[in-house]
N, C-alpha and C positions, 0 to 999 in steps of 0.2 A: 932190286922192286923195292921199296918196303911192304911191310907187312898193314891192312887195311886199319884204321882206328877200331882199338876195344870198343865192345857195346858196352864197357865198363864210366867211357866219358861220356861229357853234356854231351848233348846233340847242335850244332851249331843253329843259330839261330834265323828264319827264315829271311832269305834274301830280298826279298819285298820289303821286311816289316826294317832290315836293316838301314833300307834305302831310303825309306821313310823316316828313319829317324836320322842318318846322315841329312836329307833334305831338312829336316826342320831346322837341325843346327845352323844349317849354311843361312836358311833364311832369318836367322836368329844372327846370327853376325853379320850379314848385309844390312840387316836394323842398328846393330849396333854401330856399323862404322856410318851409315847415315845420318843417325842421330848425334857423332862423335864431330863428323864435320857441316852442321848444320851447328854446334856446337861451338865449335869454333871460328864462324863466317859471322855468329851473335857477339862473340870475345873481342876478337876486329871490330867490329862498328859501333861497339858499346865504347871501345880504345880510341877509334878515332874520334867519335862523337866529345870523350872526356878532353882527348887533345888542343881539339877546338876551343871546347870550354874554357880549356888553362889558359889558352892563348889570349881567350876574350879578356878573362877579368886577372892576368897574372898582377898588371897595371895597381889592379885596385887598392890596395894598399898607400902607394906611393900616392894616386890621388888624393884619396880619402885624408890624406894628412896635409896635401893641400889645399885641402877647402877651407879653414880655418883665416889661413891665410890671403885666400881670394874675399871671403868675408869682411880683415880687415881693414884690405886694399880699397874695397868697394866704399867700407865707412867711412876712411880718408878722404876717398874722391869727392863726397858727399859735402861733406864740411868743410874740406878746400874748397868745393865750387860757390859756396856762399860767402866766404872774404874774399871782396874787393884784388887785395896780393896776391892771393893766392890762385885765381883762375888758373895761369900760364903755366902754372905749375901740376896743377891737375889736369892740364887737358893732354900732358904728357904721359903724367901716369894714367890715365883714362885708355891713350895707346895703349900703351905696354895693359893693361888689365886687359883689352879687346884681344893683343894677342894670344894674350896664354887662355883667355876661353877659346880661343881660336883652336891652338894647340892639343887642350882636351878635349873639347866636342871633334876633333879628328882621331884623338884614343877612345870614342865614344862616350864620352862623358855630357850631360844634355841635363838645361837647369831645371827644375822644377818650381815652377810660379802658378798655384791652383786658387787662386782668388777667384771665386763665382763658380766654382766647381762644388759638387756634394762632396763631404769628409769622408776619405778613404784611411782605414787604419793602418792598412797598408803600406800605404805611400805617406804618410801626413801622421806629424805626432800631434796634439791638441795642446798646447800652454796657456789655454784659456777659453771663454765663451763670453759676449756679449751680447746682449737685449738690441735688436736691430727691427725700425718694422718696416724697413726695403728690403730687407733679403730675409728667407725663406730658412728655418731650423734647419742646423744639421748643414749649410752649407758654408764656407771659407767666407769669412770677412776678410782677413788679413794677413798678411805672410808674414812672420818674426823672425827668419832666417831661412831661405833658399834652401830647398831639398833638390837630391839629385841624383840623375838616375846612370848605369854604368851599364848598359844593352840590354834598354829596359828591365834591369836588376837594380832595386833600391840598392845605391850607396849610402846615400843620409837621404832620414823623411824629413819634407820641409816642416817647420814649427808653425805652427796655424792659430789664428782665435776663431772660435765658428761663434755663426749664429744662435741663438738661444731663442730667434724668433720675435714678436711681440714683445714690448714690457708688460708686464703683469700687473 
């Protein structure tokens, strides 16, 4: 047998105190694990949302580049429709523009035509104002260039003329 511990060595802490310390450490570690798991789940959800957003708006650049071409086609159609000898060609182009609009719509692109709506600087770009006795001040009178939304996000604001109210 070994000799008992000499009295000059420190006495071991009370078992109950040591048990309380260890229980506190276990509780702290459990809390840390729970928080880590919650953080990981939140990060996974955030990545899923970001992935969905990325897929929704991945084509935004291409669609934005196509809009001026669509504007030009529409202007050409309007011009051709006014000429007697260009009506047949204009009808063919009108069908092609209709197909293009259908494809763009399937991608989530929606045209904004805010005539008669209150001016909204987050969706409209004011290019001028005109007096109007018939239309209230701050209301869109006419659209100079259509605006476009991609899944409810403004891709291009509508260029509009806003009513200045009755002439003074």
